[in-house]
RODODREN-502039 format. One line per field, with one value per residue (C-alpha): residue in one letter; x, y, z. Coordinates in steps of 0.05 Angstrom, whole numbers. Each point is the difference from the previous one (the first is absolute). Layout:
BEGIN
residuo: c(A/...)
xx: c(X/...)
yy: c(Y/...)
zz: c(Z/...)
END
This chain:
BEGIN
residuo: c(M/E/N/L/K/D/K/R/V/L/I/T/G/A/S/S/G/I/G/R/A/M/A/I/S/L/A/R/R/G/C/E/L/F/L/L/A/R/R/K/E/K/L/E/E/L/Q/R/D/L/L/V/D/N/H/Q/L/K/I/T/L/I/V/A/D/V/T/S/P/D/L/P/N/L/L/R/A/I/C/R/E/H/V/D/I/L/I/N/N/A/G/L/A/L/G/R/D/K/V/E/N/S/N/F/E/D/M/K/A/M/L/D/T/N/I/T/A/A/F/R/V/V/H/T/I/L/P/W/M/L/K/H/G/A/G/D/I/I/N/L/G/S/I/A/G/H/R/T/Y/S/G/G/A/I/Y/C/A/T/K/F/A/V/D/A/F/T/K/A/L/R/E/E/T/A/G/K/N/I/R/V/M/Q/I/S/P/G/M/V/D/T/E/F/S/T/V/R/F/K/G/D/V/K/T/A/N/S/V/Y/A/G/M/K/P/L/V/G/E/D/I/A/R/M/M/T/F/M/L/S/E/P/R/H/V/V/I/D/E/I/I/T/M/P/M/D/Q/G/S/P/T/T/I/H/R/S/S/P)
xx: c(0/22/26/-33/39/33/-29/-13/-73/-38/-76/-42/-70/25/-45/-61/-31/45/62/-7/-12/62/42/-21/14/70/17/-10/52/52/-2/23/-61/-9/-74/-29/-68/-31/-29/55/-43/-19/72/22/-55/24/72/-19/-39/59/51/-41/21/71/35/59/-42/27/-57/4/-64/-8/-57/-14/-51/19/-23/51/51/52/-10/60/47/-30/8/72/17/-37/11/73/-13/-8/-67/-4/-75/-52/-73/-33/-65/-27/-62/-73/-68/-45/-74/-44/-28/-2/50/-48/-17/70/38/63/40/-17/23/66/11/-7/45/53/0/-12/42/48/20/5/44/42/16/23/40/35/12/16/69/21/-20/37/62/-2/-15/-66/-69/-74/-58/-73/-50/-71/-47/-74/-52/-21/64/-28/-74/-36/-66/-48/16/74/28/57/18/0/41/53/4/4/59/33/-9/32/56/15/2/46/45/4/25/50/31/2/69/19/-18/-60/-67/-59/-66/-72/-58/-70/-54/-75/-39/44/-31/47/-8/-5/-77/-1/50/-39/-65/37/-13/-70/9/-72/8/70/-25/-57/52/17/-70/-23/67/69/54/74/39/68/33/-22/36/61/5/0/51/46/-6/20/62/18/3/71/35/-9/-76/-42/-73/-18/-69/-52/-71/-43/-71/-43/-43/-63/27/-2/19/2/-75/-21/-7/-36/-33/-36/-72/-7)
yy: c(0/71/35/70/23/69/7/73/6/59/-3/53/15/-27/39/-47/-62/-48/45/3/-74/-14/46/-40/-66/20/33/-68/-28/53/42/72/40/63/18/50/33/69/-2/13/-15/-69/-16/21/-42/-60/12/1/-64/-35/23/-30/-70/17/62/-14/2/48/43/61/39/35/50/13/-6/-54/46/54/10/10/-70/-32/50/-9/-75/6/43/-41/-71/14/-37/-68/-36/-77/-6/48/-9/45/5/71/6/22/-1/60/-5/-51/46/-22/34/53/22/-7/57/15/18/-69/-32/38/-17/-74/4/40/-45/-70/6/59/-2/-76/-1/59/-36/-62/43/30/-64/-51/29/-7/-72/-14/34/-43/-63/-20/26/-16/41/-14/43/5/-19/-16/-48/64/-8/-65/9/66/25/57/62/-18/17/44/-41/-64/33/20/-71/-31/48/-25/-70/12/40/-55/-54/41/17/-74/-14/56/-22/-75/-28/61/-26/47/-32/40/-23/24/-13/14/0/4/30/21/38/59/74/-13/7/60/35/-22/31/62/-12/-27/-55/-25/-14/-28/-48/-23/-27/-56/-9/-72/-31/-13/39/-9/44/33/-55/-52/35/14/-74/-19/53/-22/-71/25/33/-59/-52/-24/49/-39/-2/57/2/37/21/-16/14/-4/13/-13/-64/42/33/-34/59/76/2/-70/5/-49/37/-31/22/52)
zz: c(0/-13/63/3/62/-10/-71/-16/-20/-30/8/-34/28/66/48/-4/-29/-39/6/75/7/-43/43/62/-34/-24/67/32/-48/20/-63/-3/-20/-42/7/-48/4/2/70/50/61/-26/-16/69/32/-41/21/74/-8/-35/52/57/-21/-23/25/-45/-64/-52/-27/-45/-13/-67/2/-74/-56/-49/-57/17/-56/55/28/-36/29/68/-4/-23/60/52/-25/-20/-67/33/5/1/-3/-30/19/-52/37/-5/-43/2/-35/-2/-16/-35/-55/-72/-46/-27/71/29/33/-40/62/29/-64/2/74/-16/-60/38/61/-28/-63/-3/73/3/-62/24/66/-38/-48/61/39/-53/-21/73/2/-65/28/63/-41/35/17/6/-25/15/-37/27/-56/7/-26/-38/-39/-29/-1/-15/29/-15/40/6/-70/23/61/-41/-54/51/29/-69/-11/64/-23/-68/32/50/-54/-44/58/18/-72/3/66/-13/18/41/69/3/20/-30/28/5/46/-25/54/-4/56/59/58/8/-10/-75/-4/48/-45/-62/27/27/73/-6/54/-7/-75/11/53/-46/-49/50/30/7/-23/30/-38/4/48/-7/42/-51/-57/43/18/-73/-19/56/-27/-69/29/45/-55/-21/-44/-63/9/-28/17/-64/24/53/-17/63/18/61/0/-11/-63/-67/-44/6/-4/26/76/45/57/59/12/56)
END
């Protein structure tokens, strides 16, 4: 099994949900963590929680927006051009309107965050991995990157783009001791739906009503498994959904 102790790990979108769960999982394995998110207070809360179990844990907080053009320079300065593992997690969906009724600013935010920022982070980190002769990248995809649904045209398009990018990157790095992987979840109960519906908690909660969704810890456990496999093993992609979900639009819900 791959020993993750002392590996330098950058997690984007680390303040909540899957990113937070992954930080907790990798902290338990003795990794050095670089945790990136916009919300300083959430990052500081996570840092306090992690240090309770291990006072020697190395944690660097990076308070930044992944869409900032200055992010590459910030990462170069803070990470000192050395990252062993990238968890490219930051992303969002906004709205469920059909294309003709969509808000253009929402479209732009999804494109900027899910595509441009995700690609920019890899573009910054990958040369460091190649220079050091090793590295692991896990991109956060989605079932929406494989199956479309009405009201999700832009979000689906961004996740299809992540899927294509990951596959091409896998080809480009073959034989270079770089493992490029992807995990594509279905319904995960995080802040995803609250963000999608712009703080409307009632509507967000209704997404998971009558069914049991995945949680951030489920995805973190799978990603940790991907990273822990022997070096010659690449888990190319995990597509995972809760038992009650058959597709993006097929959900079994219990009667109230």
